[in-house]
KEBAMI-962501 format. One record per residue (C-alpha): x, y, z; residue number from 1. Coordinates in Angstrom, 3 decimals. Example, Ala and Ser with C-alpha at 12.3 -4.5 7.8 and 13.67 -1.06 7.14 Angstrom:
BEGIN
{{12.300 -4.500 7.800} 1};
{{13.670 -1.060 7.140} 2};
# end
This chain:
BEGIN
{{12.469 8.689 25.838} 1};
{{9.632 6.467 24.663} 2};
{{10.000 2.714 24.853} 3};
{{8.277 0.268 22.542} 4};
{{6.828 -2.987 23.884} 5};
{{5.491 -5.813 21.735} 6};
{{1.897 -6.678 22.626} 7};
{{1.353 -9.488 20.175} 8};
{{1.653 -10.940 16.707} 9};
{{-1.319 -10.198 14.471} 10};
{{-0.228 -12.166 11.404} 11};
{{2.345 -14.851 10.713} 12};
{{4.168 -15.318 7.407} 13};
{{1.643 -17.932 6.262} 14};
{{-1.292 -15.683 7.220} 15};
{{0.235 -12.822 5.235} 16};
{{0.680 -15.078 2.204} 17};
{{-2.910 -16.372 2.409} 18};
{{-4.117 -12.779 2.699} 19};
{{-2.248 -11.783 -0.472} 20};
{{-3.753 -14.759 -2.322} 21};
{{-7.249 -13.722 -1.184} 22};
{{-6.644 -10.082 -2.160} 23};
{{-5.361 -11.106 -5.612} 24};
{{-8.522 -13.149 -6.183} 25};
{{-10.690 -10.234 -4.971} 26};
{{-8.989 -7.890 -7.429} 27};
{{-9.504 -10.299 -10.339} 28};
{{-13.122 -10.978 -9.382} 29};
{{-14.068 -7.334 -8.830} 30};
{{-12.449 -6.280 -12.115} 31};
{{-13.516 -9.241 -14.282} 32};
{{-9.883 -10.029 -14.918} 33};
{{-6.727 -7.960 -15.034} 34};
{{-7.112 -6.053 -18.292} 35};
{{-5.959 -2.413 -18.063} 36};
{{-4.914 -2.923 -14.439} 37};
{{-1.795 -1.484 -12.840} 38};
{{-0.466 -1.958 -9.313} 39};
{{1.539 0.871 -7.768} 40};
{{3.353 0.291 -4.498} 41};
{{3.810 3.218 -2.134} 42};
{{7.446 3.286 -1.087} 43};
{{8.613 1.240 1.118} 44};
{{6.510 -1.761 2.036} 45};
{{3.844 -1.119 -0.587} 46};
{{6.388 -1.994 -3.271} 47};
{{6.933 -5.678 -2.407} 48};
{{3.191 -5.950 -1.764} 49};
{{2.422 -4.724 -5.302} 50};
{{5.053 -7.050 -6.765} 51};
{{3.677 -10.093 -4.947} 52};
{{0.103 -9.261 -5.930} 53};
{{1.120 -8.768 -9.587} 54};
{{2.788 -12.207 -9.571} 55};
{{-0.282 -13.817 -7.991} 56};
{{-2.648 -12.142 -10.460} 57};
{{-0.420 -13.334 -13.323} 58};
{{-0.797 -16.934 -12.128} 59};
{{-4.578 -16.506 -11.960} 60};
{{-5.082 -14.615 -15.217} 61};
{{-2.087 -15.873 -17.262} 62};
{{-1.172 -12.294 -18.198} 63};
{{1.329 -9.752 -16.944} 64};
{{0.109 -6.892 -14.768} 65};
{{1.943 -3.563 -14.806} 66};
{{3.606 -2.950 -11.464} 67};
{{5.270 0.268 -10.385} 68};
{{6.727 2.340 -7.576} 69};
{{5.554 5.620 -6.057} 70};
{{7.792 7.726 -3.811} 71};
{{5.691 10.245 -1.872} 72};
{{8.284 11.840 0.418} 73};
{{8.044 15.353 -1.026} 74};
{{4.235 15.198 -1.079} 75};
{{3.757 14.570 2.645} 76};
{{2.072 17.421 4.520} 77};
{{3.357 16.163 7.866} 78};
{{7.039 16.459 6.925} 79};
{{9.019 19.678 6.792} 80};
{{9.726 20.418 3.128} 81};
{{10.053 24.207 3.334} 82};
{{10.469 25.559 -0.137} 83};
{{11.056 22.191 -1.778} 84};
{{8.744 21.360 -4.629} 85};
{{8.169 17.789 -5.743} 86};
{{10.175 16.943 -8.837} 87};
{{8.217 14.680 -11.153} 88};
{{10.489 12.372 -13.117} 89};
{{8.729 11.087 -16.235} 90};
{{8.432 7.310 -16.131} 91};
{{9.427 7.161 -12.448} 92};
{{6.499 4.864 -11.665} 93};
{{7.689 2.376 -14.266} 94};
{{4.766 2.433 -16.694} 95};
{{2.284 4.913 -18.179} 96};
{{-0.679 5.200 -15.796} 97};
{{-2.848 7.316 -18.112} 98};
{{-6.194 5.610 -18.716} 99};
{{-5.333 2.632 -16.497} 100};
{{-7.147 1.287 -13.461} 101};
{{-4.568 1.807 -10.715} 102};
{{-4.531 0.031 -7.385} 103};
{{-2.296 1.790 -4.861} 104};
{{-0.816 -0.623 -2.328} 105};
{{0.386 0.228 1.161} 106};
{{1.044 -1.750 4.321} 107};
{{-1.026 0.183 6.906} 108};
{{-3.921 2.634 6.573} 109};
{{-4.042 4.950 9.583} 110};
{{-4.762 8.694 9.305} 111};
{{-5.141 8.755 5.512} 112};
{{-2.327 11.281 5.015} 113};
{{-0.053 8.847 3.186} 114};
{{-2.872 8.020 0.777} 115};
{{-3.592 11.719 0.173} 116};
{{0.082 12.319 -0.597} 117};
{{0.143 9.257 -2.875} 118};
{{-2.841 10.560 -4.848} 119};
{{-1.130 13.935 -5.322} 120};
{{2.040 12.213 -6.509} 121};
{{0.161 9.755 -8.735} 122};
{{-1.774 12.453 -10.590} 123};
{{1.464 14.323 -11.267} 124};
{{2.429 11.278 -13.400} 125};
{{-0.764 11.038 -15.455} 126};
{{-4.510 10.589 -15.335} 127};
{{-5.650 7.067 -14.506} 128};
{{-9.224 6.047 -15.344} 129};
{{-9.748 4.791 -11.782} 130};
{{-7.761 4.623 -8.549} 131};
{{-8.382 2.219 -5.677} 132};
{{-6.508 1.526 -2.463} 133};
{{-5.315 -1.814 -1.110} 134};
{{-3.835 -2.141 2.385} 135};
{{-2.660 -5.097 4.406} 136};
{{-3.878 -3.557 7.694} 137};
{{-6.585 -0.927 8.287} 138};
{{-6.191 0.333 11.848} 139};
{{-8.782 3.128 11.859} 140};
{{-8.210 6.609 13.355} 141};
{{-8.772 8.477 10.072} 142};
{{-8.061 12.205 9.862} 143};
{{-9.062 12.347 6.200} 144};
{{-11.998 10.740 4.359} 145};
{{-10.011 7.817 2.938} 146};
{{-11.239 4.246 2.562} 147};
{{-9.465 1.187 1.185} 148};
{{-11.373 -0.942 -1.329} 149};
{{-9.200 -3.990 -0.558} 150};
{{-8.259 -4.730 3.053} 151};
{{-6.230 -7.634 4.358} 152};
{{-7.361 -7.193 7.951} 153};
{{-9.046 -4.531 10.079} 154};
{{-7.474 -4.061 13.497} 155};
{{-8.849 -1.740 16.156} 156};
{{-5.982 0.045 17.863} 157};
{{-5.456 2.622 20.576} 158};
{{-3.577 5.855 19.833} 159};
{{-0.474 4.616 21.696} 160};
{{-0.332 1.403 19.655} 161};
{{1.637 0.903 16.451} 162};
{{1.305 -1.710 13.729} 163};
{{4.659 -3.014 12.507} 164};
{{4.532 -4.817 9.185} 165};
{{7.661 -6.796 8.414} 166};
{{8.153 -8.151 4.901} 167};
{{11.012 -10.447 3.912} 168};
{{12.081 -8.262 0.977} 169};
{{12.830 -5.321 3.292} 170};
{{13.057 -6.646 6.839} 171};
{{14.331 -10.223 6.288} 172};
{{11.341 -11.213 8.437} 173};
{{7.659 -11.797 7.705} 174};
{{4.997 -10.918 10.282} 175};
{{2.668 -8.202 11.514} 176};
{{3.141 -7.059 15.100} 177};
{{1.123 -4.910 17.470} 178};
{{3.420 -2.806 19.655} 179};
{{2.761 0.029 22.084} 180};
{{4.571 3.077 23.341} 181};
{{5.122 2.878 27.109} 182};
# end
């Protein structure tokens, strides 16, 4: 049985909040505002991230930003889904993505497989004009050619290390930890 040992805290609650503020400003600056923008959180921790960013962008731009949810479970190629086909539920994201500039949000970018699955799922819901990726932590070790356009922090990790993102909406805690399998 593998044990997990905490090696250190990478981000505190205040550091996470400052990072979201910076990322919201980057999004607004890079896109000359928030017109035609939609944030889609990859289930689980990407959802509160998208919601927080949408609220921050609203305070900056004084306009609502569409914010939705993407469940990628049946799109994962690293999970056993023998025979099951993804069922696309119209409107499941929460808004029409066709023609919109979509920013997918996720907590950690690692191999790129979650992002690949998210793209498959997203395009089953419509055809956005543009798709970008925002992650709180980019830890390297890509298996697929995936790159985030918005990154909270890059952290070099070893293969036996794990990044644990804890957000108050899900975990009742707010921090980013580096842990290792021993």
